[in-house]
C-alpha positions in Angstrom: 157.0 24.7 25.9 156.5 28.3 25.0 153.0 29.6 25.1 151.2 32.3 23.1 148.2 34.6 24.3 145.2 34.7 22.2 142.0 36.4 22.8 138.8 34.7 21.8 135.4 36.1 22.1 132.9 33.5 23.2 129.2 34.0 23.6 127.9 34.3 27.0 126.3 30.8 27.0 129.5 29.2 25.9 131.5 31.2 28.3 129.0 30.2 31.1 129.4 26.5 30.3 133.2 26.7 30.4 133.0 28.5 33.8 130.6 25.6 35.2 132.7 22.9 33.9 135.8 24.5 35.2 134.4 24.8 38.6 132.9 21.3 38.5 136.2 19.6 37.6 138.4 22.2 39.7 140.3 23.1 36.6 141.5 26.8 35.9 139.3 28.2 33.2 142.4 28.8 31.0 143.5 25.0 30.9 140.0 23.9 30.3 139.8 26.2 27.3 143.0 25.2 25.9 142.1 21.6 26.5 139.0 22.1 24.4 140.8 23.7 21.6 143.4 21.0 21.6 140.9 18.2 21.5 139.1 19.8 18.6 141.9 20.5 16.4 142.0 18.8 13.1 143.9 15.5 12.9 147.7 16.2 12.5 149.8 14.5 9.8 152.9 14.9 11.6 153.4 11.3 12.5 152.8 10.1 9.0 155.7 9.4 6.5 157.0 12.7 5.4 156.3 11.9 1.8 152.5 11.7 2.7 152.2 14.6 5.1 151.4 17.2 2.3 148.5 15.0 0.7 147.0 14.3 4.1 147.1 18.0 5.1 145.3 18.7 1.8 142.7 16.2 2.8 141.3 18.6 5.2 140.0 20.9 2.4 138.1 18.1 0.6 134.5 17.9 0.7 132.4 15.3 2.7 131.6 13.4 -0.5 135.4 13.4 -1.5 136.5 12.3 2.0 133.8 9.4 1.9 134.9 8.4 -1.5 138.4 7.8 0.0 137.1 5.9 2.9 135.4 3.4 0.4 138.6 2.8 -1.7 139.6 -0.8 -2.2 142.8 -2.5 -3.4 142.2 -3.8 -7.0 141.4 -7.5 -6.9 144.3 -8.5 -8.9 146.7 -6.7 -6.7 145.3 -8.1 -3.7 145.5 -11.8 -5.1 149.1 -11.0 -6.1 149.8 -9.6 -2.5 148.3 -12.8 -1.1 150.2 -15.2 -3.3 153.5 -13.3 -2.6 152.8 -13.6 1.1 152.3 -17.2 0.9 155.5 -17.6 -1.2 157.4 -15.5 1.4 156.1 -17.9 4.3 157.4 -21.0 2.7 160.9 -19.2 1.7 160.5 -19.8 -1.9 160.4 -16.1 -2.9 162.8 -14.6 -5.4 164.6 -11.3 -4.6 162.5 -9.5 -7.4 159.3 -11.0 -5.8 160.3 -9.8 -2.5 160.9 -6.4 -3.6 157.2 -6.6 -5.3 156.0 -7.9 -2.1 157.5 -4.8 -0.2 156.0 -2.2 -2.8 152.5 -3.9 -2.5 152.9 -3.7 1.3 153.7 -0.1 1.1 150.8 0.6 -1.4 148.4 -1.1 1.0 149.8 0.9 4.2 149.3 4.2 2.0 145.8 3.3 1.3 145.1 2.4 4.8 146.6 5.7 6.0 144.7 7.7 3.7 141.4 5.9 4.6 142.1 6.4 8.4 143.0 10.0 7.9 139.9 10.6 5.8 137.7 9.1 8.7 139.5 11.2 11.2 138.8 14.4 9.2 135.3 13.3 9.0 135.1 12.8 12.6 136.5 16.1 13.2 133.9 17.8 11.1 131.0 16.0 13.1 130.4 13.3 10.8 129.4 9.9 12.5 131.9 7.2 12.2 130.4 3.8 11.5 131.3 0.9 13.7 133.5 -2.0 12.5 130.5 -4.1 11.4 128.9 -1.1 9.6 132.0 -0.9 7.4 132.1 -2.7 4.0 134.2 -5.9 3.6 
């Protein structure tokens, strides 16, 4: 992997903290600094479906309130009911080709929503926002 050199000015307290951690962990200062930067980068959309990557990247520019709104998004109850009905039909092999296509589209829609929500939470976490535990999330 190619590397690039960057000069970063750090305040003395931050530099001294890096030095202490590097010494305590027997790591080169450069490795520790690179590791710190890497672990604090915003979430990457590179593993998302290509058609969603631009949207996810754009989410890094949204306000906290806009991101929180995404995290609270829900599937419409009618769409959820239809999805459940089609899943049940699919399990009993009574599903038509058109219904199978509809089920596939509904599943993709749900997957996109879940990815948007997860990415919004990742951006919020990157910005220092506290992430709620599973029992704190709405059902």
